[in-house]
VEXDREN-2710 file (C-alpha; in Angstrom, 1 decimal):
% VEXDREN-2710
k/r/px/py/pz
1/MET/57.2/-3.2/-31.1
2/ALA/56.4/-2.6/-34.8
3/LYS/56.9/1.1/-35.7
4/SER/53.9/2.5/-37.5
5/GLN/54.3/3.4/-41.2
6/PHE/52.0/6.3/-40.5
7/ASN/53.0/9.5/-38.9
8/ASN/49.4/10.4/-38.1
9/LEU/48.0/7.9/-35.6
10/GLY/45.6/10.3/-34.2
11/THR/45.9/12.5/-31.1
12/HIS/44.0/12.6/-27.9
13/PHE/42.0/15.5/-29.2
14/ASN/41.7/14.3/-32.7
15/PRO/41.5/10.5/-32.7
16/ILE/41.2/8.3/-35.8
17/ILE/37.7/7.0/-36.3
18/ILE/37.3/3.3/-37.1
19/ASP/34.2/1.6/-38.3
20/GLY/31.5/-0.2/-36.3
21/GLY/30.3/-3.8/-36.0
22/PHE/30.5/-5.1/-39.5
23/GLY/28.7/-8.4/-39.1
24/THR/25.9/-7.0/-37.0
25/THR/25.5/-4.1/-39.5
26/LEU/25.0/-6.6/-42.3
27/GLU/22.3/-8.1/-40.2
28/GLN/20.6/-5.0/-38.8
29/LEU/20.8/-2.5/-41.7
30/PHE/21.2/-4.8/-44.7
31/ARG/18.9/-7.6/-43.4
32/LEU/21.3/-10.4/-44.2
33/ASP/20.6/-13.7/-42.4
34/ILE/24.2/-14.7/-41.5
35/SER/23.9/-15.4/-37.7
36/ASN/23.4/-19.1/-38.2
37/THR/26.4/-19.8/-40.3
38/PRO/29.9/-20.5/-38.9
39/LEU/31.3/-17.9/-41.3
40/TRP/29.1/-15.0/-40.0
41/SER/30.2/-11.8/-41.9
42/ALA/32.4/-13.9/-44.2
43/GLN/29.3/-15.7/-45.6
44/ALA/28.3/-12.4/-47.2
45/ILE/31.6/-12.4/-49.2
46/LEU/30.4/-15.6/-50.8
47/ASP/26.7/-14.7/-51.3
48/HIS/26.4/-10.9/-51.2
49/ALA/29.7/-9.3/-52.3
50/ASP/27.9/-6.2/-53.4
51/VAL/26.3/-5.7/-50.0
52/VAL/29.8/-6.0/-48.3
53/ILE/31.0/-3.1/-50.4
54/LYS/27.8/-1.1/-49.6
55/ALA/28.4/-1.7/-45.8
56/HIS/32.0/-0.5/-46.1
57/LEU/30.8/2.6/-47.9
58/ALA/28.2/3.2/-45.3
59/PHE/30.8/3.4/-42.6
60/LEU/33.1/5.6/-44.8
61/HIS/30.2/8.0/-45.6
62/ALA/29.5/8.1/-41.8
63/GLY/33.1/9.3/-41.2
64/ALA/35.2/6.2/-40.6
65/GLU/38.8/6.5/-41.5
66/VAL/39.6/2.9/-41.0
67/ILE/37.5/0.0/-42.3
68/SER/37.9/-3.6/-41.3
69/THR/37.9/-6.6/-43.5
70/SER/35.0/-9.1/-43.0
71/THR/37.4/-11.8/-41.9
72/TYR/36.9/-11.9/-38.2
73/GLN/35.5/-15.5/-38.3
74/CYS/37.8/-16.8/-41.0
75/SER/40.0/-19.8/-40.4
76/TYR/40.6/-23.1/-42.1
77/SER/38.7/-24.9/-39.3
78/THR/35.7/-22.5/-39.6
79/PHE/35.4/-23.0/-43.3
80/ALA/35.7/-26.8/-42.9
81/ARG/32.9/-26.7/-40.4
82/ALA/30.8/-24.8/-42.9
83/GLY/31.5/-27.4/-45.6
84/TYR/34.2/-25.5/-47.6
85/THR/37.8/-26.4/-48.6
86/SER/41.1/-24.9/-47.6
87/ALA/41.3/-23.4/-51.1
88/ASP/37.9/-21.8/-50.5
89/ALA/39.1/-20.3/-47.2
90/ARG/42.1/-18.7/-48.9
91/ARG/40.0/-17.4/-51.8
92/VAL/37.3/-15.8/-49.5
93/MET/39.9/-14.2/-47.2
94/LEU/41.7/-12.7/-50.2
95/LYS/38.4/-11.6/-51.7
96/SER/37.4/-9.8/-48.4
97/VAL/40.5/-7.7/-48.6
98/HIS/39.8/-7.0/-52.3
99/LEU/36.2/-5.9/-51.5
100/ALA/37.4/-3.5/-48.7
101/ASN/40.0/-2.1/-51.1
102/LYS/37.4/-1.7/-53.8
103/ALA/35.1/0.2/-51.4
104/ARG/38.0/2.4/-50.4
105/GLN/38.7/3.2/-54.1
106/ILE/35.0/3.9/-54.8
107/PHE/34.9/6.3/-51.9
108/LEU/38.1/8.1/-52.9
109/ASP/36.8/8.4/-56.5
110/GLU/33.5/9.9/-55.0
111/GLN/35.5/12.5/-53.1
112/ALA/37.6/13.4/-56.1
113/SER/34.5/13.8/-58.3
114/ASN/32.8/15.9/-55.7
115/GLY/35.8/18.1/-55.1
116/ASP/36.0/17.1/-51.5
117/PRO/39.2/16.9/-49.5
118/VAL/40.7/13.5/-49.9
119/ARG/40.5/11.4/-46.8
120/ASP/43.3/9.0/-45.8
121/VAL/41.3/5.8/-45.7
122/ARG/43.0/2.7/-44.2
123/ILE/42.1/-1.0/-44.0
124/ALA/42.6/-3.2/-41.0
125/LEU/42.8/-7.0/-41.4
126/SER/40.3/-8.3/-38.8
127/LEU/41.3/-11.5/-37.1
128/GLY/39.2/-12.9/-34.3
129/PRO/40.5/-15.3/-31.6
130/PHE/40.4/-19.1/-31.8
131/GLY/37.2/-19.0/-29.8
132/ALA/35.4/-17.3/-32.7
133/SER/35.9/-20.5/-34.7
134/LEU/34.0/-22.7/-32.2
135/ASN/30.4/-23.5/-31.8
136/PRO/29.1/-22.1/-29.5
137/ALA/31.5/-19.2/-29.9
138/GLN/34.0/-18.8/-27.1
139/GLU/35.6/-15.4/-27.5
140/PHE/33.7/-14.2/-24.4
141/ASP/34.6/-17.1/-22.1
142/GLY/37.7/-18.7/-23.6
143/PHE/36.7/-22.3/-23.0
144/TYR/38.9/-24.0/-25.6
145/PRO/39.1/-27.7/-26.3
146/PRO/42.5/-29.6/-26.2
147/PRO/45.1/-28.9/-27.4
148/PHE/44.0/-25.2/-27.4
149/GLY/42.7/-25.3/-23.9
150/PRO/42.1/-27.6/-20.9
151/LYS/38.7/-28.8/-22.0
152/ALA/35.9/-28.0/-24.4
153/TYR/32.8/-26.0/-23.2
154/CYS/30.0/-28.1/-21.8
155/GLN/26.5/-26.8/-21.7
156/ASP/25.3/-29.1/-18.9
157/ALA/24.0/-27.1/-15.9
158/ASP/26.3/-29.0/-13.5
159/ALA/29.4/-28.9/-15.7
160/GLU/32.6/-27.2/-14.4
161/ASN/34.0/-25.3/-17.4
162/CYS/37.5/-23.9/-17.1
163/ASN/39.7/-21.8/-19.3
164/THR/43.0/-22.0/-17.4
165/PHE/45.5/-24.8/-17.0
166/ASP/46.6/-25.7/-13.5
167/ASP/50.3/-26.5/-13.1
168/ASP/50.5/-28.6/-16.3
169/GLU/53.2/-26.6/-18.1
170/VAL/53.5/-29.2/-20.9
171/ALA/49.8/-28.9/-21.7
172/LYS/50.0/-25.1/-21.5
173/ASN/52.9/-25.0/-23.9
174/LYS/51.1/-27.3/-26.3
175/SER/48.1/-24.9/-26.2
176/ILE/50.3/-21.9/-27.0
177/HIS/51.9/-23.8/-29.9
178/ALA/48.5/-24.8/-31.3
179/LEU/47.2/-21.2/-31.0
180/THR/50.3/-19.9/-32.6
181/GLN/49.8/-22.1/-35.6
182/PHE/46.1/-21.1/-35.8
183/HIS/47.0/-17.5/-36.0
184/VAL/50.1/-17.7/-38.3
185/GLU/48.3/-19.7/-41.0
186/ARG/45.7/-17.0/-41.4
187/LEU/48.4/-14.3/-41.5
188/LEU/50.3/-16.2/-44.2
189/ILE/47.2/-16.3/-46.4
190/ILE/47.3/-12.5/-46.7
191/PHE/51.1/-12.1/-46.6
192/GLU/51.7/-14.6/-49.5
193/ASN/49.4/-12.6/-51.8
194/ASP/51.2/-9.4/-52.7
195/ALA/48.0/-7.5/-53.7
196/SER/46.3/-8.3/-50.5
197/TRP/49.3/-7.6/-48.3
198/ASN/49.9/-4.3/-50.0
199/SER/46.2/-3.3/-49.6
200/ILE/46.0/-3.7/-45.8
201/ASP/47.4/-1.0/-43.4
202/TYR/46.9/-2.6/-40.0
203/ILE/46.4/-6.1/-38.5
204/ALA/43.8/-6.3/-35.8
205/PHE/43.7/-9.2/-33.4
206/GLU/40.4/-8.8/-31.8
207/THR/38.3/-10.0/-28.8
208/VAL/41.2/-12.0/-27.3
209/PRO/40.0/-13.6/-24.0
210/LEU/43.2/-15.4/-22.8
211/THR/46.7/-14.3/-21.9
212/ARG/48.2/-17.5/-23.5
213/GLU/46.5/-16.5/-26.7
214/ILE/48.2/-13.1/-26.5
215/GLN/51.5/-15.0/-26.2
216/ALA/50.6/-17.1/-29.2
217/ILE/49.7/-14.0/-31.3
218/ARG/53.1/-12.5/-30.4
219/LEU/54.8/-15.7/-31.5
220/ALA/52.8/-15.8/-34.7
221/MET/53.8/-12.2/-35.5
222/GLY/57.4/-13.2/-34.8
223/LEU/57.1/-16.0/-37.4
224/LEU/55.6/-13.5/-39.8
225/TYR/58.4/-11.0/-39.2
226/GLU/60.9/-13.7/-40.1
227/ARG/59.2/-14.1/-43.4
228/ILE/59.1/-10.4/-43.9
229/ALA/62.8/-10.1/-43.2
230/ARG/63.6/-12.7/-45.8
231/GLY/61.4/-11.1/-48.4
232/GLY/62.3/-7.5/-47.8
233/THR/58.7/-6.4/-47.6
234/SER/57.3/-3.9/-45.1
235/THR/55.8/-4.6/-41.7
236/LYS/52.3/-3.4/-40.7
237/PRO/51.3/-1.8/-37.4
238/TRP/49.2/-4.2/-35.4
239/TRP/47.2/-4.3/-32.3
240/ILE/45.8/-6.8/-29.8
241/SER/42.4/-6.0/-28.5
242/MET/41.0/-7.7/-25.4
243/VAL/37.4/-8.3/-24.3
244/PHE/35.9/-7.6/-20.9
245/PRO/32.3/-8.9/-21.2
246/ASP/31.2/-8.0/-17.6
247/GLY/34.0/-5.5/-17.0
248/ARG/36.4/-8.3/-16.2
249/TYR/38.8/-10.4/-18.3
250/PRO/37.3/-13.9/-19.0
251/GLU/40.5/-15.8/-18.0
252/THR/40.6/-17.0/-14.4
253/THR/43.5/-17.7/-12.1
254/LYS/44.7/-21.3/-11.7
255/ASP/42.4/-22.1/-8.9
256/GLY/39.4/-20.8/-10.9
257/MET/38.4/-18.4/-8.1
258/LEU/39.6/-15.0/-9.5
259/ARG/39.9/-13.3/-12.8
260/LYS/43.2/-12.3/-14.4
261/ARG/44.1/-8.6/-13.7
262/VAL/44.6/-6.0/-16.3
263/ALA/48.2/-5.8/-15.0
264/ASP/48.7/-9.5/-16.0
265/ILE/47.3/-8.8/-19.4
266/VAL/49.6/-5.8/-20.1
267/SER/52.7/-7.6/-18.9
268/THR/51.9/-10.6/-21.1
269/ALA/51.4/-8.2/-24.1
270/VAL/54.5/-6.0/-23.7
271/GLU/57.3/-7.6/-21.7
272/ASN/60.3/-9.6/-23.0
273/SER/60.2/-8.2/-26.5
274/THR/62.5/-9.9/-29.1
275/PRO/62.5/-10.1/-32.9
276/ILE/60.8/-13.4/-32.6
277/TYR/58.4/-12.3/-29.8
278/PRO/57.5/-8.8/-30.8
279/CYS/55.2/-6.4/-28.9
280/PRO/52.1/-5.1/-30.6
281/SER/52.0/-1.5/-31.9
282/GLY/48.9/-0.9/-29.9
283/LEU/46.5/-2.2/-27.2
284/GLY/42.8/-2.2/-27.4
285/ILE/39.5/-3.0/-25.8
286/ASN/36.6/-4.2/-28.0
287/CYS/33.1/-5.7/-27.7
288/THR/32.8/-4.4/-24.2
289/ARG/30.1/-2.2/-22.8
290/VAL/31.1/1.4/-22.9
291/GLU/30.4/2.0/-19.2
292/PHE/33.2/-0.3/-18.2
293/LEU/35.8/1.5/-20.3
294/SER/36.9/4.3/-17.9
295/LYS/38.0/1.9/-15.2
296/LEU/39.7/-0.4/-17.7
297/ILE/41.6/2.4/-19.4
298/TRP/42.8/3.6/-16.0
299/GLU/44.1/0.1/-15.2
300/LEU/45.8/-0.2/-18.6
301/GLU/47.6/3.1/-18.1
302/ASP/48.5/2.3/-14.5
303/SER/49.9/-1.1/-15.5
304/ILE/52.0/0.4/-18.3
305/GLN/53.4/3.1/-16.0
306/THR/54.3/0.5/-13.4
307/LEU/56.2/-1.4/-16.1
308/GLN/57.9/1.7/-17.2
309/LYS/59.2/2.3/-13.7
310/SER/60.6/-1.2/-13.2
311/GLU/64.2/-1.9/-14.1
312/ILE/63.3/-5.0/-16.0
313/SER/60.8/-3.2/-18.1
314/ASN/63.3/-0.5/-19.0
315/LEU/65.6/-3.2/-20.4
316/GLN/63.0/-5.5/-22.0
317/SER/59.9/-3.7/-22.8
318/ASP/59.3/-1.6/-25.9
319/PHE/57.0/0.5/-23.7
320/SER/59.9/1.7/-21.5
321/LYS/59.9/5.3/-20.4
322/ASP/62.9/6.2/-22.5
323/SER/61.6/4.7/-25.6
324/THR/60.7/7.0/-28.5
325/VAL/57.9/4.5/-29.5
326/LYS/54.6/4.5/-27.7
327/PRO/51.6/2.2/-28.1
328/PHE/48.4/3.5/-29.6
329/LEU/45.1/2.8/-27.9
330/VAL/42.2/1.3/-29.7
331/LEU/38.7/1.6/-28.1
332/TYR/35.7/0.1/-29.9
333/PRO/33.0/-0.9/-27.4
334/ASN/29.8/-2.7/-28.4
335/GLY/26.5/-1.0/-28.7
336/GLY/25.4/-2.1/-25.2
337/ASP/23.4/-5.2/-26.1
338/VAL/24.4/-8.7/-24.8
339/TYR/25.1/-11.7/-26.9
340/ASP/23.7/-15.1/-25.9
341/PRO/26.0/-17.7/-27.6
342/SER/23.7/-20.6/-26.7
343/ASN/21.0/-19.4/-29.1
344/GLN/23.1/-17.0/-31.2
345/THR/20.9/-14.0/-30.5
346/TRP/21.4/-10.5/-29.1
347/VAL/19.5/-9.4/-26.0
348/GLU/18.7/-5.7/-26.4
349/LYS/20.0/-3.7/-23.4
350/ASN/20.9/-0.2/-24.8
351/LYS/17.8/2.0/-24.9
352/ASP/19.6/5.3/-25.0
353/GLY/20.5/5.6/-28.7
354/GLU/23.5/6.3/-30.8
355/GLU/24.2/9.8/-29.6
356/SER/24.3/8.8/-25.9
357/TRP/26.7/5.9/-26.8
358/ALA/29.0/8.2/-28.7
359/LYS/29.0/10.8/-25.9
360/ALA/29.8/8.1/-23.4
361/LEU/32.7/6.8/-25.5
362/LYS/34.1/10.3/-25.8
363/GLU/33.8/11.1/-22.1
364/CYS/35.4/7.8/-20.9
365/PHE/38.9/8.7/-22.2
366/GLN/41.1/11.4/-20.8
367/PRO/44.3/12.5/-22.6
368/SER/47.4/10.7/-21.6
369/GLU/51.0/10.9/-22.6
370/ILE/51.2/7.1/-22.5
371/TRP/49.5/6.7/-25.9
372/SER/51.0/7.6/-29.2
373/GLY/47.6/7.9/-30.7
374/VAL/44.0/7.0/-30.2
375/PHE/41.5/5.0/-32.4
376/LEU/37.8/5.2/-31.5
377/GLY/35.0/3.2/-33.1
378/GLY/32.5/0.5/-32.4
379/CYS/32.1/-3.2/-32.3
380/CYS/29.0/-5.5/-32.3
381/ARG/25.6/-3.8/-32.6
382/THR/27.1/-0.4/-33.6
383/THR/26.2/0.8/-37.0
384/PRO/27.2/3.6/-39.3
385/ILE/24.7/5.7/-37.4
386/HIS/26.8/5.3/-34.2
387/ILE/29.9/6.2/-36.1
388/GLN/28.3/9.3/-37.6
389/ALA/27.2/10.3/-34.1
390/LEU/30.7/9.7/-32.8
391/LYS/32.2/11.8/-35.6
392/GLN/29.9/14.7/-34.9
393/ILE/30.5/14.6/-31.1
394/LEU/34.2/14.6/-31.6
395/ARG/33.9/17.4/-34.2
396/ILE/36.4/15.9/-36.5
397/THR/36.8/17.1/-40.0
398/PRO/38.7/14.4/-41.9
399/GLU/41.6/15.6/-43.7
END
């Protein structure tokens, strides 16, 4: 597991606050029409760079200590579908990091001029799953076309969609290889630009719906580590965050009858660590309704403890009981509304308001020695207002 370059990863009683849903904030608060473009929040980088900076600043003013780049939807294939070139894709991804860094500097200058205590603001490189590059988006279901999955999503009422291979190990391995290439090519865009690489503090793989994509992400990070070792540059803390749209993981078992257990997800994420197959620095849950979190956190902790007690885990897992390195936990639920990918709209479900959301997020987590630190924030349909409410409820005074 990558060791964090930060000593302060938050504590159970003083977690680090991350920002909220960037794309939906651009839509809700800044009235940008980006929902019908394959690029989503990245479209604003091209058309409204000034608004991107304003949105970052809104989250910082609300109390966020970590802001995410507007690159969740970015990939070569996504840009191609939107009519742009590979050069355009690289340019926009680098510009997204630049805009986040510019917002950070503006905020730090404001603090200095106002005589306020300087806050340690950090930037997370946001990378969505392969499913976020598809139309309709498949991060909530994981129905990926070959070679990334068994077959593409079909909207026909009588269609049998599936997201899991049966016993075809060859096809499964091809899928993992294709997903690895998808993730590593995006990482290299940032890594090969010194200014961008030095600007980011974390790498966030978000809304991951499939265990084989977790494997692919670990392999992609292993390839990146090889490049880092050759170049002598520093690694970055990174996390993998999973999605549980209805309180369950989207991936089914081979027979299609049951859902993958949290224990399966954790073992996929942390076991058999090697330099070319590293463990993430942290585990997360995002874009999931806050009422599902308590049970999911308990299952995460129980699964990690089970691995710690096993002889194999003590030898092969970076989460072993005797290890001095612990994962950090990242929780950023959505605002409670439900996304309908068929017509790309949100169905409003949460009527309780931002303060109730923040209170529920605080109450769902109980301190545990399993985690080295805690990050709390929001995902889709959470705005700077949610983050401000969370900051106030946690009673954090940023240092």
